[in-house]
N, C-alpha and C positions, 0 to 999 in steps of 0.2 A: 304397766299396763293397763288400757281400758278396760273396765268390767265385764263390757260384752264384746272386745274387740275380737272379730274372727268367729264369732258362732252368734245363733240366733237368743231374745231376749227370753227371760223366763215367762212360762204361759200366765196367764191370768187365772186368777183366782174365783174359779166360776161359782165353787159352792157358796161362798159369804156373797158373791154379785147374785144367785139366783134366791138365795132365803132374804134379801132384802126387797126385791124385785116382787116376792110371793106375798111378803109380809106386806108392803106399801100397796100393793095393785099394780097394774101399768100407769094408772095415771097419778100416783101420788098417795099421801097418806089421808089426805081429805077427802078424795073425790071416791074413795073406797067404801063400797056398804055391803060388799059382798064378804063372805066370810074368809079369813086370812087361811091361807094355803101353804102346808110346809111342805119341805122336799122328802122324798122318799123314808128317809131318817135321819136323823142327828147323827147317828155312829159311822154313816158311810161318807157325809161331810167331812166328820174329824177324821177318818181314815185317809181322805183323798188329801185333807190339808197336812196330815201326818207325813204320808209319802211324799207330797211336795217339798215340805221343810227337810226331810233324809235325803230326797236328790238335791237339794240346794246345799245341804251340809257335805255331801260328796263331792258335790262341784267345788265346793270352797276348800275342801282336803285336796281333792283334785291339782287346783291350783296352786294351793301352798306349797305341794309337793313339787309342782312344776318350777315354782318360784325359787325353791331351794336349790333345784338343780341347776337351772339356769345363774344362780348367784353363784353355786360350787363353780360351774362351767368358766363365769367370767372372773373368776378368782382366780383359776389356773391359767386362764389366758393372761391375765395380769400379772400374776408370777412368772410366767414364761416369759413376757416383753421384758420385765423388770430383770430378769436374768441375762438375757439377750442384749440389752442395754449396757448392761454392768462388763459384760465380755466386750462388748463393742469398745466401750471405754479402757476397758485393760489393753487392748489389742491397738487401739490408737496412743495409749500412753508408752507401748512398747515401741510403736513405729517412731513416735517422737523421740524416745531415747537413742534407738538406731540411729534415723537421720541426724541427731546432734553429732553422735560418737563418727558417723561416715564422714560430717562435714568436717570434725576437729582432724580426722587421719587426713583428707584431703589436704588441709591446710599444711599440716605436717608435711607431706609429701610434697607440695610445693614450696615450702620452707627448705626442705633437703634440695631439692632440684636446682632452687636459686644458690645453696649454698656450694652446690657442687660445679655449677657454673660459674662463680666467683673463684674458685680454685683451679677451675681448666683454663681461665683466663689468667690467673697468676702463675700459673704452668707455662702456659704460651710466652706470656712475658719474660719470664726466666730463662725460658729456652731461647728467645729470639737473642737475649741481652749474650747468654751464653756462646750460642753462635756468632755471633758478632764480636765478641772477645776472642774468641777462634781466629777468627777469619783475621780479624786486625792484628793480634799478636805474631801471624806467621810472616809479616813483614818486617816486624823489628826486632823480632826474637830468634835469633838461628836457632836451629837444631843442635843435637848433642854433638854431633860430627863437626858440625861448625865452630861451636865452643872448643873441641878439643884440639882442631888444629890451631885456632887462635892462641891456645895457652902452649901448645907444643912449638909454635913459632912457623909451623911448616903453611905454604900457600895453600890456597884453597882451590887445589886441583881436583877433582876426582881421579879414583884410581883406575890408571892407563897399563 
């Protein structure tokens, strides 16, 4: 963060500046023939400088605390984002595993369906052959009554 971002720059140190102006006069060191004027007291200038330095130290401390808090917040946000990313990756892995399992189950169901259709077709072919054998066998093979009459030598007349 920029040193003065969002606030005013520190005030000029007027105590030093005024003491230089009074020491050299308004036109510089060579032009002055008047006696050198001093500020009210050197103690006041030192107190002003000390208080400004203390304010700067307090500002620096406050900025350091703010920076630490901001860094801690950023660290928490980063940790939260990393945890969310890890959870998303785990969920994606589970979803991929479930999709593969569902795909395998679907393939097994298709294979089972094909096997059932093949068995059904075989059964229909066997049924057709059996029906054909039954119908063709009626004409060539006599029933039990016909065979008994032939064996016993009786004519093939029904019961009258």
